[in-house]
N, C-alpha and C positions, 0 to 999 in steps of 0.2 A: 379319539380316533380308533384306537385298538378295540374298544368295546363296540363301536359301530360296526367295524369289520367283523367282530365276533358274532353280533346279532345277524348280520347279513349272511354269514356262513351258516349259522344255525337255521336261518330261514331257508337257505338253499338246500341244506340237508333234509329239513322237514318236508320240503316240496318234492325233492327228486330222489330220496333214498328208497331203496326197495326193501330195506330192513325196517320192519314195522316198529320194533322196540327202539331203535336208534332215532327214527322219525318222531316217536312220541317224546323221547327225552329232548330232542331239539325243539319240539313244540313247547314243552314246559319251560325251557330256557327263554324262548321268545316271549311267552306269555308273562313270565316273572320279570324278566329284565328289559324287554323291549320298550315299554313306555318310559321307564326311567332313563335308559341309555339314550333314547331318541330325544327326550327333553334336555338331558345334559348336553348332547351334541348340538342341539339347536341353540342352547344358551351359550355354549362355547363358541359356536359360529358367530352369534350376534356380538359377543364381546370382542372377538378377533376382528370382525368387520368394523365395529365402532373404534377400536384401537387403530386400525389401518386408516380409517377416515380421519381421526384426530391427528395422527402422524403426518398424513398428507396435507392437512390444513396448516399445521405448524411449519412444515417444510415449505409449503407454498407461500406462506406469508413471509418467511425468512428470505425466500428467493426473490421477492418483489424488489428489494433494494439490498442486494448482497453486500455491496461496498459499504453502505452506511451501517449495516448490522455488524460487519466485521470490525469497523472502527469503533462503534459503540461498545461492542463486547470487549475489545482490548482496552478501551478507556476505563471500563469498570473492573479491570483485572490488574492487580498489583504485581507487576513483573519483578520489581526490586525485591519484594518479600519472597516470592517464589524462588528467585535466583539466589537468595541469601547472600546478597552483596552489600557492602557498606556504602556503595555509591548509588545515587538515584538514577537508574537507567530507564525509568519510565518515559521521560521526554524523548530520549533517543529512539526507543522502540516505537513510540507513537509517531514520531516524525518519520521513521523508516516505513511504517505502515502507510502513512499518508502519502509518502513518496511513491511506494510501490502500488498502492491501490488507486489513489486519486491522480498521482503525478502532478500534484499541486505545489510542491516545494522542492528544494534542493535535498539531495540525500544527506541526512545528518551524519552518517558514518563517514562519508567522503569529506564533509565539512570538518569533522573532528580530525581526520588524518591530515587535511590541508593545514589546519591550525597547528598541529604538532610539527608539521614540516616547516611552517613559517617561524614557529618559536625556536626550532633547532637551528634554522638559518640565522635568526637574530642572535642566538647565543654564539654561534660560530663567528659571526661578524664581529661581535663584541670581543671575543677571544682573540681573533686575528688582529683587530685594530689595537687592542690593548697590548698585545705582544710586540707589535711594531713600534708603539710609542712609549713603552715602559722605560727603556733605557734613556732616551732623550728627555722624557718628562721627569725621570728620576734625578737628573742633573739639576733641574730647577726646583723640584719638590722632593725632599729626602724621604717623605713618607711613602711615596709611590715605589721606591726601590724595594721595599720589603714585601710588596704584594706579589704573590705568585699565582698566575692565572691557572696553572695546572691544579692547584689546591681548590680554587674557586669552581672550576669545571667538575672536579671530583665530588663536590657537594651537590 
């Protein structure tokens, strides 16, 4: 682009300069560099136009079904490896994407939190029930007296 502007400037100087020597030097620059610069400018413009067309076609084909393309891209991407975690989080991430993109299933993160809540409630129920019946049951079965629910909950 700079060389095209330079040739245009030299042409302007050649045509409109009142200094004969300056106009001759500008003519020489145009004659020596004009064809090459023009050719390079046309080639660069063609490459840029082809690139613009290609990018437009790629983006256009991606936008035809954005939801499917996002889910397919995520399915081919190993989130567990990128996150460097020992747990396989890919199913959770894929489920979350399907929940947020398609709305076709329950949010897996909420499901996991509900499962944790249910498990904690079950542990609490076992703890409280055992605490209530430990002493009466210990009178019948001596082995139960030695079990401490606080130690079990601590593990």
